[in-house]
BAKESE-973560 format. One line per 8 residues: number of its first residue (from 1); their letters; for each residue z, x, y of N, C-alpha, C, O. Coordinates in steps of 0.1 Angstrom, whole numbers, plus 2048, in hexadecimal, padded with zeros to 3 digits. Layout:
NUM = a = Z X Y Z X Y Z X Y Z X Y; ...
END
This chain:
1 = mekknnfv = 520 619 3C4 520 61F 3B7 518 62C 3B8 51B 636 3B2; 50C 62C 3BF 503 637 3C0 50B 643 3C7 509 64F 3C3; 512 640 3D2 51A 64A 3D9 524 651 3D0 526 65D 3D0; 52B 649 3C7 535 64E 3BE 52E 657 3B4 534 662 3B1; 523 653 3AF 51C 65C 3A5 517 669 3AB 518 674 3A5; 513 668 3B8 50F 675 3BF 51B 67E 3C0 51A 68A 3BF; 527 678 3C4 533 680 3C5 537 687 3B8 53A 692 3B8; 536 67F 3AD 539 684 3A0 530 68F 39C 534 69A 397
9 = tlfafvfg = 523 68D 39F 519 698 39C 51C 6A5 3A4 51B 6B0 39F; 51F 6A3 3B1 522 6AE 3BA 52E 6B6 3B5 52E 6C2 3B4; 538 6AE 3B1 545 6B4 3AC 542 6BC 3A0 547 6C7 39E; 53B 6B6 397 538 6BD 38A 530 6CA 38C 532 6D4 385; 526 6C9 396 51E 6D5 399 527 6E0 39E 526 6EC 39A; 52F 6DD 3A8 538 6E7 3AE 542 6ED 3A4 543 6F9 3A3; 548 6E4 39C 552 6E9 393 54B 6F1 388 550 6FB 384; 53F 6ED 384 538 6F4 379 534 702 37E 535 70C 377
17 = saflslfs = 52F 703 38B 52B 70F 390 537 719 391 535 725 38E; 542 714 396 54E 71C 397 553 721 389 557 72D 387; 552 718 37F 556 71C 372 54D 726 36C 552 730 366; 540 725 36E 536 72F 369 538 73C 370 537 747 36A; 53A 73C 37D 53C 748 385 549 750 380 549 75C 37F; 553 748 37D 55F 74E 379 55D 756 36C 563 761 36A; 555 751 363 554 757 356 548 760 355 547 768 34B; 53F 75F 35E 533 768 35E 536 775 366 52F 77F 364
25 = aqtycnpi = 540 775 36F 544 781 376 549 78C 36C 553 789 365; 543 798 36D 548 7A2 364 555 7A8 369 556 7AC 374; 55E 7A9 360 56B 7B1 363 569 7BF 35E 562 7C1 354; 570 7C8 364 56F 7D6 361 57C 7DD 35D 587 7DA 363; 57B 7E5 353 587 7EE 350 589 7F8 35B 57F 7FC 362; 595 7FC 35D 598 806 368 5A1 811 362 5A9 80F 359; 59F 81D 367 5A8 828 363 5B6 825 368 5B8 81F 373; 5C0 82B 361 5CE 829 366 5D3 837 369 5D2 841 361
33 = yssgclsw = 5D9 839 375 5DF 846 379 5EE 843 37A 5F4 83E 383; 5F5 847 36F 603 843 36D 60C 849 378 617 843 37B; 609 855 37E 611 85B 388 60C 858 396 611 85E 3A0; 602 850 397 5FC 84D 3A5 5F3 857 3AA 5EE 85F 3A3; 5F1 857 3B8 5E8 861 3BE 5EF 86A 3C8 5EF 876 3C6; 5F4 864 3D3 5FA 86C 3DD 5F1 878 3E2 5E8 875 3EA; 5F4 884 3DD 5EC 88F 3E1 5E2 893 3D6 5DC 89E 3D6; 5DF 88A 3CD 5D6 88D 3C2 5CB 882 3C1 5CE 877 3BC
41 = ritqvtip = 5C0 885 3C8 5B6 87A 3C9 5A8 87F 3CD 5A6 88B 3D0; 59F 875 3CD 592 878 3D3 592 876 3E2 599 86D 3E7; 58C 87F 3E9 58C 87E 3F8 57E 87B 3FE 57D 876 409; 573 87E 3F7 566 87C 3FC 55C 87C 3F1 55C 883 3E7; 552 873 3F2 546 872 3E9 53A 872 3F1 538 869 3FA; 530 87B 3EF 523 87B 3F5 518 87C 3EB 519 883 3E1; 50D 875 3EE 501 876 3E7 4F6 878 3F2 4F0 86E 3F6; 4F4 884 3F6 4EC 887 402 4DE 881 402 4D9 87B 40C
49 = qagfdntf = 4D7 882 3F7 4C9 87D 3F6 4C8 86E 3F8 4BE 868 3FC; 4D3 867 3F5 4D4 858 3F7 4DA 855 404 4DC 849 407; 4DE 85F 40C 4E4 85C 419 4F2 856 418 4F6 84E 421; 4F9 859 40D 506 853 40B 511 85D 40D 511 868 408; 51B 859 415 527 861 418 533 858 41A 534 850 423; 53D 859 410 548 850 411 555 859 411 558 860 407; 55C 859 41C 568 861 41D 575 858 41C 575 84D 422; 57E 85D 414 58B 855 412 594 859 41D 597 865 420
57 = amgtcttg = 59A 850 424 5A3 853 42F 5AF 85B 42B 5B5 858 421; 5B2 865 433 5BE 86E 430 5CB 866 432 5CB 85D 43A; 5D5 869 42A 5E2 863 42C 5E3 856 424 5ED 84F 425; 5D8 852 41D 5D9 846 415 5D9 849 406 5D3 853 402; 5DF 841 3FE 5DF 844 3F0 5DE 836 3E9 5E8 82F 3E7; 5D2 833 3E4 5D0 827 3DC 5C9 82B 3CF 5BE 831 3CF; 5D0 829 3C4 5CB 82F 3B7 5BD 829 3B4 5B4 830 3AF; 5BB 81C 3B6 5AE 816 3B4 5A8 810 3C0 5AE 809 3C8
65 = rdrtslii = 59B 812 3C2 594 80D 3CE 587 806 3CA 57E 80D 3C4; 586 7F9 3CD 579 7F2 3CB 571 7F3 3D7 573 7EC 3E1; 567 7FC 3D7 55E 7FE 3E2 550 7F9 3DF 546 7FE 3E3; 54F 7EE 3D6 542 7E9 3D2 53A 7E3 3DE 52E 7E0 3DC; 540 7E1 3E9 539 7DC 3F5 530 7E7 3FB 527 7E4 403; 533 7F4 3F7 52B 7FF 3FB 51F 801 3F1 522 803 3E5; 513 800 3F6 507 801 3ED 500 80E 3EF 4FE 813 3FA; 4FD 814 3E3 4F5 820 3E3 4E8 81E 3DD 4E7 81A 3D1
73 = nlntntpy = 4DD 820 3E4 4CF 81D 3E0 4CA 82A 3D8 4CA 835 3DE; 4C6 828 3CC 4C2 833 3C3 4B5 82F 3BC 4B3 824 3B8; 4AC 839 3BB 4A0 837 3B4 4A1 83D 3A6 4A8 847 3A4; 49A 837 39C 49A 83D 38F 492 84A 38E 489 84C 396; 495 852 384 48E 85E 381 48D 867 38D 483 86F 38F; 497 867 396 498 86F 3A2 4A5 877 3A2 4B0 871 3A1; 4A5 884 3A3 4B1 88C 3A3 4B9 88A 3B0 4B3 88A 3BB; 4C6 888 3AF 4CF 886 3BA 4DA 890 3B9 4DF 893 3AE
81 = ginvttmg = 4DE 896 3C4 4EA 89E 3C5 4F6 896 3C7 4F5 88B 3CE; 502 89A 3C2 50E 892 3C4 519 89C 3C7 51A 8A7 3C0; 522 899 3D1 52D 8A2 3D5 53A 899 3D5 53A 88F 3DC; 543 89D 3CD 550 896 3CD 55B 89F 3D0 55E 8A9 3C9; 562 89D 3DB 56D 8A5 3DF 57B 89F 3DB 57D 893 3DD; 583 8A7 3D4 590 8A3 3CF 59B 8AC 3D5 598 8B7 3D9; 5A7 8A7 3D6 5B3 8AF 3D9 5BD 8AD 3CF 5BE 8A3 3C8; 5C5 8B8 3CD 5D0 8B7 3C3 5CC 8BD 3B5 5D2 8BA 3AB
89 = wlacgmai = 5C1 8C5 3B5 5BD 8CC 3A9 5B9 8C2 39E 5BF 8C1 393; 5AE 8BB 3A1 5A9 8B1 398 59A 8B2 398 593 8B6 3A1; 594 8AF 38C 585 8AE 38B 581 89F 38D 589 897 392; 575 89C 389 570 88E 38B 566 88B 381 562 893 378; 561 87F 381 556 87A 379 54E 86F 380 554 869 389; 542 86C 37D 53A 861 383 532 85B 378 52C 861 36F; 533 84D 377 52C 846 36D 526 839 373 52C 834 37D; 51C 833 36D 517 826 371 516 81D 365 511 821 35A
97 = dfnkdgdf = 51B 811 366 51A 807 35B 50D 801 35A 50A 7F6 360; 503 807 353 4F5 803 353 4F4 7F6 34B 4EB 7EE 34E; 4FC 7F4 341 4FA 7E7 339 504 7DC 33D 504 7D1 337; 50B 7DF 348 514 7D5 34F 51D 7CE 345 51F 7C1 345; 524 7D6 33C 52D 7D0 333 53C 7D2 337 545 7D0 32F; 53E 7D7 343 54C 7D9 348 553 7E6 345 55F 7E7 348; 54B 7F0 33F 551 7FD 33D 546 807 340 53B 804 343; 54A 814 33F 541 81F 342 540 829 336 53D 835 338
105 = ddagevly = 542 824 32A 543 82C 31F 537 82C 316 537 833 30B; 52C 825 319 521 824 311 518 831 313 519 837 31D; 50F 833 309 507 83F 30A 4FE 83F 316 4F8 835 319; 4FE 84A 31D 4F6 84C 329 4FC 847 336 4F6 848 341; 508 841 336 50E 83B 342 515 846 34A 516 844 356; 51B 850 344 521 85B 34B 517 865 350 510 86B 348; 515 866 35D 50A 86E 363 50F 87B 369 507 884 36B; 51C 87C 36B 521 889 371 52F 88B 36C 538 883 36F
113 = lpayigns = 532 896 365 53F 899 35F 541 8A8 360 540 8AE 355; 544 8AD 36C 545 8BC 36D 552 8C1 367 55C 8BA 365; 552 8CE 363 55E 8D4 35E 568 8D6 369 564 8D8 375; 574 8D6 366 57F 8D9 370 57D 8E7 376 57C 8F0 36E; 57E 8E8 383 57C 8F6 389 589 8FC 38D 58D 906 387; 591 8F5 395 59E 8FA 399 59F 907 3A1 5A8 90F 3A0; 594 909 3A9 594 915 3B2 59B 913 3BF 5A0 91D 3C5; 59A 907 3C5 5A0 905 3D2 5A4 8F6 3D3 5A2 8EE 3CA
121 = npetysgs = 5AC 8F3 3DD 5B1 8E6 3E0 5B0 8E3 3EF 5B7 8E9 3F7; 5A7 8DA 3F3 59F 8D1 3EB 593 8D8 3E4 590 8E4 3E8; 58D 8D2 3DA 582 8D7 3D3 576 8CE 3D3 578 8C1 3D2; 56A 8D3 3D6 55E 8CA 3D6 556 8CD 3C9 552 8D8 3C7; 554 8C3 3C1 54C 8C4 3B5 53E 8BF 3B9 53C 8B4 3BD; 534 8C8 3B7 526 8C5 3BA 51D 8C6 3AE 51E 8CF 3A6; 515 8BC 3AC 50C 8BC 3A1 500 8B3 3A4 4FD 8B0 3AF; 4F9 8AE 399 4EE 8A5 39B 4ED 89B 390 4F4 89D 385
129 = ftipssta = 4E6 890 392 4E4 886 388 4D7 87F 38A 4D1 881 395; 4D2 878 380 4C5 871 381 4C7 863 37B 4CC 862 370; 4C2 859 381 4C3 84B 37B 4B7 84B 371 4AC 84D 375; 4BA 847 365 4B0 847 35A 4A4 83D 35E 4A6 833 365; 498 841 35B 48C 83A 35E 48C 82C 358 485 823 35C; 493 82A 34D 494 81D 346 49D 813 34D 49E 808 349; 4A4 817 357 4AE 80E 35E 4A7 803 366 49E 806 36E; 4AA 7F7 363 4A4 7EC 36A 4A8 7EB 379 4B4 7EF 37C
137 = igsyrmri = 4A0 7E7 382 4A3 7E5 390 4AE 7DB 391 4AE 7D0 38B; 4B8 7DE 399 4C4 7D5 39B 4D0 7DD 39F 4D0 7E9 3A2; 4DB 7D5 3A0 4E8 7DB 3A4 4F1 7DE 398 4F2 7D6 38F; 4F8 7E9 399 501 7EE 38E 50E 7F3 394 50E 7F8 3A0; 518 7F3 38D 525 7F9 391 525 808 38E 523 80C 383; 528 810 399 52A 81E 397 539 821 399 540 81B 3A1; 53E 82A 390 54C 82E 391 54D 83D 392 546 845 38C; 556 841 39B 55A 850 39C 569 850 39A 571 849 3A1
145 = wnrqgnss = 56E 859 392 57C 85A 38F 581 868 38D 579 871 38A; 58E 86A 38E 594 877 38C 597 879 37D 59A 86F 376; 596 885 379 599 889 36B 59B 898 36A 598 89F 374; 5A2 89D 360 5A5 8AB 35D 5AE 8B0 368 5B2 8A9 371; 5B2 8BD 367 5BC 8C3 370 5C9 8BB 370 5CE 8B8 365; 5CE 8B8 37C 5DA 8B0 37D 5D9 8A1 378 5E2 89A 377; 5CC 89D 376 5CA 88F 371 5CD 88F 362 5D0 884 35D; 5CC 89A 35B 5CD 89C 34D 5BF 898 347 5B6 893 34E
153 = agtptdsa = 5BD 89A 33A 5B0 898 334 5AE 889 332 5A2 884 330; 5B9 881 332 5B7 872 331 5B7 86E 322 5B4 876 319; 5BB 861 320 5BB 85B 313 5B3 84E 314 5B8 844 31A; 5A7 84D 30E 5A0 858 307 59A 862 311 59A 860 31D; 596 86E 30C 592 879 315 587 876 31E 57C 871 31A; 589 878 32B 57F 877 336 579 86A 338 56F 869 340; 57D 85F 332 577 852 334 57A 84D 342 584 850 348; 571 845 348 573 83E 355 57D 833 354 580 82D 35E
161 = cstytygt = 583 830 348 58D 826 346 599 82B 33F 5A0 824 339; 59B 838 33F 5A6 83E 338 5B4 83D 340 5B4 839 34B; 5BE 841 339 5CB 843 33F 5CD 852 343 5CC 85A 33A; 5D0 854 350 5D1 862 355 5DF 863 35B 5E7 85A 35B; 5E2 86F 361 5EE 872 368 5ED 86F 377 5F1 865 37B; 5E6 878 37E 5E4 876 38D 5D6 874 390 5CD 879 388; 5D3 86D 39A 5C5 86B 39F 5C2 85E 3A4 5CA 855 3A6; 5B4 85C 3A7 5AF 84F 3AD 5A2 84D 3A6 59C 855 3A0
169 = wtdytani = 59D 840 3A8 58F 83D 3A5 58A 834 3AF 591 82D 3B7; 57C 833 3B0 576 82A 3BA 569 825 3B4 562 82D 3AD; 565 819 3B7 559 813 3B2 54F 810 3BE 554 80B 3C8; 542 812 3BC 538 80F 3C5 52D 806 3BF 52E 804 3B2; 524 801 3C6 518 7FA 3C1 50C 803 3C2 508 808 3CC; 506 806 3B6 4FA 80E 3B5 4EE 804 3B5 4ED 7FC 3AB; 4E6 804 3BF 4DA 7FB 3C0 4CE 803 3BB 4C9 80C 3C2; 4C9 800 3AF 4BE 808 3A9 4B1 802 3AE 4AF 7F6 3AC
177 = lgplatse = 4A8 80A 3B3 49C 806 3BA 490 808 3B2 485 804 3B6; 491 80F 3A7 485 813 39F 480 820 3A3 486 827 3AC; 475 825 39D 470 833 3A0 469 834 3AE 465 82A 3B3; 469 840 3B4 461 842 3C0 453 841 3BD 44E 844 3B2; 44B 83D 3C7 43D 83C 3C5 437 84A 3C4 43D 854 3C9; 42B 84B 3BD 425 858 3BB 422 85F 3C8 424 86B 3C9; 41E 857 3D2 41A 85D 3DF 427 863 3E6 426 86D 3EC; 432 85D 3E3 43F 862 3E9 443 86F 3E2 447 879 3E9
185 = inrataki = 441 870 3D5 444 87C 3CE 43B 888 3D2 440 893 3D4; 42E 885 3D4 424 88F 3D8 427 895 3E6 424 8A1 3E8; 42D 88D 3EF 42F 891 3FC 43C 899 3FD 43F 89F 408; 445 898 3F3 452 89E 3F4 452 8AD 3F2 456 8B2 3E7; 44D 8B5 3FC 44C 8C3 3FA 457 8CA 403 45A 8D6 401; 45D 8C3 40C 467 8C9 415 475 8C7 40F 478 8BE 407; 47E 8D0 414 48C 8CF 410 494 8D3 41C 490 8DB 425; 4A0 8CD 41D 4AA 8D0 428 4B7 8D4 423 4BB 8D0 418
193 = ypnpvsdv = 4BE 8DD 42A 4CB 8E1 426 4D2 8E8 432 4CC 8EC 43C; 4E0 8E8 432 4E9 8E2 428 4E9 8D3 42A 4E6 8CE 435; 4EE 8CC 420 4EF 8BD 421 4FB 8B9 419 4FA 8B9 40D; 506 8B5 420 508 8B3 42E 507 8BF 437 509 8CB 432; 504 8BD 444 503 8C8 44D 50D 8C6 459 510 8BB 45C; 512 8D1 45E 51B 8D0 469 515 8D6 476 519 8D2 481; 50C 8DF 475 507 8E6 481 4F8 8E7 481 4F1 8E0 488; 4F2 8EF 478 4E4 8F2 478 4DD 8ED 46B 4E2 8F1 460
201 = ltiedtet = 4D3 8E5 46C 4CC 8DF 461 4BF 8E8 45F 4B7 8E9 469; 4BD 8ED 453 4B1 8F5 450 4A7 8ED 449 4AA 8E5 440; 49A 8ED 44D 48F 8E6 446 485 8F0 441 480 8F9 449; 482 8EF 434 477 8F7 42E 46D 8EF 428 470 8E4 423; 460 8F3 429 455 8EB 423 44B 8F5 41E 44A 901 422; 442 8F0 415 437 8F8 410 42B 8F7 41A 422 8FF 418; 42B 8EE 423 421 8EC 42D 426 8EF 43B 433 8EF 43D; 41D 8F1 444 422 8F4 452 427 8E7 458 421 8DD 458
209 = iksieiyd = 433 8E9 45E 43A 8DD 465 435 8DC 473 436 8E6 47B; 430 8D1 477 42B 8CE 484 437 8CA 48D 438 8CF 499; 43F 8C1 488 44B 8BC 490 455 8B6 487 452 8B2 47C; 461 8B5 48C 46C 8AF 485 473 8A4 48E 477 8A7 499; 474 898 489 47B 88E 490 488 88A 489 488 888 47D; 492 889 491 4A0 885 48C 4A3 877 491 4A2 874 49D; 4A6 86E 487 4AA 860 48A 4B8 85E 486 4BD 863 47C; 4BF 856 48E 4CD 852 48B 4CD 846 481 4C2 842 47C
217 = fngklirn = 4D9 841 47D 4DA 837 472 4D4 82A 477 4D2 821 46F; 4D2 828 484 4CC 81C 489 4BC 81D 48A 4B6 814 48F; 4B7 829 486 4A9 82B 487 4A4 82F 495 498 82F 497; 4AD 833 49D 4A9 838 4AB 4A6 847 4AB 4AD 84F 4A5; 49A 84A 4B1 496 858 4B2 4A0 85F 4BC 4A0 85C 4C7; 4A7 86A 4B7 4B0 871 4C0 4AC 87F 4C2 4B2 886 4CB; 4A3 884 4BA 49F 892 4BC 490 894 4B7 48C 88F 4AD; 489 89D 4BE 47B 8A0 4BA 479 8AF 4BC 478 8B4 4C7
225 = espknskn = 478 8B6 4B1 476 8C5 4B1 468 8C8 4AD 462 8C2 4A4; 462 8D2 4B4 454 8D7 4B1 454 8E6 4AE 452 8ED 4B7; 456 8EA 4A1 456 8F8 49E 448 8FD 4A0 43E 8F6 49F; 447 90A 4A2 439 911 4A4 433 915 497 435 920 492; 42B 90C 491 424 90F 485 42C 916 47A 429 921 475; 437 910 477 440 916 46D 442 90D 461 441 901 462; 445 913 456 449 90C 44A 458 90C 448 45D 906 43E; 45F 913 451 46D 914 450 473 913 45E 470 91C 466
233 = tsvklsdl = 47C 909 460 481 908 46E 48F 902 46D 494 8FF 462; 496 901 478 4A4 8FC 478 4A6 8F3 485 49F 8F5 48F; 4AF 8EA 484 4B2 8E1 48E 4C1 8E1 491 4C9 8E0 487; 4C6 8E3 49D 4D4 8E4 4A0 4D9 8D6 4A2 4D3 8CE 4AA; 4E4 8D2 49A 4E9 8C4 49A 4F8 8C3 49D 4FE 8B9 49B; 4FD 8CE 4A3 50C 8CE 4A5 511 8C3 4AE 51C 8BF 4AE; 508 8BE 4B7 50C 8B4 4C1 50B 8A6 4BC 510 89C 4C2; 506 8A4 4B0 505 896 4AA 512 892 4A4 51A 89A 49F
241 = vpgtytak = 515 885 4A5 521 87F 49F 51F 87E 490 514 87D 48C; 52A 87F 488 529 87E 47A 522 871 476 524 866 47C; 51A 872 46B 513 866 466 507 86A 45E 505 875 45B; 4FF 85F 45A 4F3 861 453 4E7 861 45C 4E5 858 464; 4DE 86B 45B 4D2 86C 463 4C6 86E 45A 4C7 871 44E; 4BA 86C 460 4AE 86E 459 4A5 879 460 4A4 878 46D; 4A0 882 459 497 88C 45E 488 889 45A 486 888 44E; 47F 887 463 471 884 460 46A 891 463 469 895 46E
249 = iirdkgtq = 464 896 458 45D 8A3 459 44E 8A0 45A 448 89A 450; 447 8A4 464 439 8A0 467 431 8AD 465 434 8B7 46B; 426 8AC 45D 41D 8B7 45B 40F 8B2 45B 40D 8A6 45C; 405 8BB 459 3F7 8B6 45A 3F3 8AC 44F 3EB 8A3 451; 3F9 8AE 443 3F5 8A6 438 3FE 89A 435 3FF 895 42A; 406 897 43F 40F 88B 43D 41D 88E 442 420 898 448; 426 885 43E 434 886 443 43D 884 437 43A 87F 42C; 44A 888 439 454 886 42F 461 884 436 464 88A 440
257 = tlkfikk = 469 87A 431 476 877 437 481 87B 42D 480 878 421; 48B 880 432 497 885 42A 4A4 881 432 4A5 883 43E; 4AD 87B 42A 4BA 877 430 4C4 883 42F 4C3 88B 426; 4CC 884 439 4D7 88E 438 4E3 889 43F 4E3 87F 447; 4EE 88F 43C 4FB 88B 442 501 895 44B 501 8A1 448; 504 891 457 50B 89A 461 51A 898 460 51F 88E 461; 520 8A4 45D 52F 8A4 45B 536 8A4 469 542 8A3 46A
END
């Protein structure tokens, strides 16, 4: 009898857990692109300060892409640059579902909504965003979608869940880590550019740079440069394979690390 009761208890636990998981999992509204994507879509998303670079394979057309397995680590109250490349004369938008209610239409959830440019094809939309300081530490869904231009304004206008003509959308996971420590902010005097970089990376600082160490995505030191008492130097990177790297800038009063993307 005891074995039977244990089996019943185990069955009830498993069934109950599955039942709760089914109904606790948040479902999301999605934009509809009635004419599909083909040559009208997002081709690349980068957030350089977060070391994030996601390129969409050429020759593929999937209107909706769930990429929530890709995690982007972001700190609150910290400015981030974002670059979204589109083809087919389309603009874009970026939003995060901060209250986890299955849409991106609540106040403060749309973080980047650039005006349609239409100067070239493909077109890269570059801007910046900041995670609000009030955001709790945890994981949230981020969406990037096509809008305006050949996508049309959408119904309702510009929403991450609207009905459009041509385009694509993709979702990522934004892992919010909280604010940077005060010591990290005080040390952040250096800047690097361009980012992404294809050939030469320029480093500028308000203090004299003693040395620069370049690490690959596995944390392996692959380059060590020692400029001659300079606050402005450059490092040639054309021989590196594409990917995310880290530059460690060493000076008399401390160090600073910055991530960059090699194209």
